[in-house]
C-alpha positions as CSV (number, residue, x, y, z in Angstrom):
1,X,-24.5,-27.5,31.4
2,X,-21.1,-28.9,30.3
3,X,-22.3,-29.2,26.8
4,X,-23.5,-25.6,26.7
5,X,-20.2,-24.3,28.1
6,X,-18.3,-26.4,25.5
7,X,-20.4,-25.1,22.7
8,X,-20.0,-21.5,23.8
9,X,-16.2,-21.9,24.1
10,X,-16.0,-23.5,20.7
11,X,-18.0,-20.6,19.2
12,X,-15.7,-18.0,20.8
13,X,-12.6,-19.8,19.6
14,X,-13.9,-20.1,16.0
15,X,-14.9,-16.4,16.0
16,X,-11.5,-15.3,17.2
17,X,-9.7,-17.5,14.7
18,X,-11.8,-16.0,11.9
19,X,-10.9,-12.4,13.0
20,X,-7.2,-13.3,13.0
21,X,-7.5,-14.8,9.5
22,X,-9.2,-11.8,8.0
23,X,-6.8,-9.2,9.5
24,X,-5.1,-7.2,6.8
25,X,-1.6,-8.6,6.0
26,X,1.3,-6.2,6.0
27,X,4.8,-6.6,4.6
28,X,8.0,-4.6,4.0
29,X,7.9,-3.1,0.4
30,X,10.7,-1.6,-1.7
31,X,9.9,-0.1,-5.0
32,X,10.8,2.6,-7.5
33,X,9.0,4.6,-10.1
34,X,7.5,7.9,-11.1
35,X,5.2,9.8,-8.6
36,X,1.9,10.7,-10.3
37,X,-1.3,12.3,-9.0
38,X,-4.0,9.7,-8.3
39,X,-7.6,9.8,-9.5
40,X,-8.7,11.3,-6.2
41,X,-7.3,14.6,-4.8
42,X,-4.6,14.0,-2.3
43,X,-3.7,10.5,-3.6
44,X,-0.3,9.6,-5.1
45,X,0.5,6.7,-7.3
46,X,3.8,5.1,-8.2
47,X,4.0,2.7,-11.1
48,X,6.9,0.3,-10.7
49,X,7.1,-0.8,-14.3
50,X,10.0,-3.2,-13.7
51,X,8.0,-5.2,-11.1
52,X,4.6,-4.6,-12.8
53,X,3.2,-3.2,-9.6
54,X,1.1,-0.1,-8.9
55,X,1.2,1.5,-5.4
56,X,-0.9,4.1,-3.6
57,X,1.8,5.8,-1.6
58,X,1.3,7.7,1.6
59,X,4.2,9.9,2.8
60,X,4.7,10.8,6.5
61,X,6.6,14.0,6.0
62,X,7.9,15.5,2.8
63,X,6.0,14.7,-0.4
64,X,8.0,14.5,-3.6
65,X,7.0,16.7,-6.5
66,X,4.8,15.2,-9.2
67,X,6.7,13.5,-12.1
68,X,9.7,12.8,-9.8
69,X,11.4,9.5,-9.9
70,X,11.8,7.9,-6.5
71,X,13.0,4.8,-4.8
72,X,11.0,4.1,-1.6
73,X,10.6,1.7,1.3
74,X,7.6,1.3,3.6
75,X,4.9,-1.0,4.9
76,X,2.6,-2.5,2.3
77,X,-0.8,-3.8,3.0
78,X,-2.5,-6.7,1.2
79,X,-5.3,-4.6,-0.1
80,X,-6.1,-1.5,-2.1
81,X,-6.6,1.7,-0.2
82,X,-10.4,2.2,-0.1
83,X,-10.1,6.0,-0.7
84,X,-7.6,6.1,-3.5
85,X,-8.3,2.6,-4.9
86,X,-5.6,2.5,-7.5
87,X,-3.0,0.1,-6.2
88,X,-1.5,-1.6,-3.1
89,X,-1.5,0.8,-0.1
90,X,2.0,1.6,1.1
91,X,2.9,3.8,4.1
92,X,6.3,5.2,2.9
93,X,8.9,5.4,5.7
94,X,11.7,6.7,3.5
95,X,12.2,7.8,-0.1
96,X,14.9,9.4,-2.2
97,X,14.9,11.0,-5.6
98,X,15.9,8.6,-8.4
99,X,17.0,10.1,-11.8
100,X,15.7,8.5,-15.0
101,X,12.5,6.9,-13.5
102,X,10.1,9.4,-15.1
103,X,9.9,9.5,-18.9
104,X,10.4,13.0,-20.2
105,X,7.6,14.5,-22.2
106,X,8.6,15.1,-25.8
107,X,8.8,18.8,-26.6
108,X,7.4,19.9,-29.9
């Protein structure tokens, strides 16, 4: 009986530790770059060329216009967004326009 209880308790402990270890990690993220449309409708991508990072950004309120340079802060997750699937998922808590982040298209 004691052996069965010990085995059951050990199994529960190992299972709960495994769930904790596989929970998605989150961290505070700061970045800047040019807002571009993603490959999927409704998805937005920011390429931070200085940091060599690509972000799938999700805005709470106001969404910047496409081809707008921004600096942003938010919560980043340690995985790609399964829907947009182009970069690290970031829930943007605040952003502001940033001049000079989007290269201007050459006019012919």
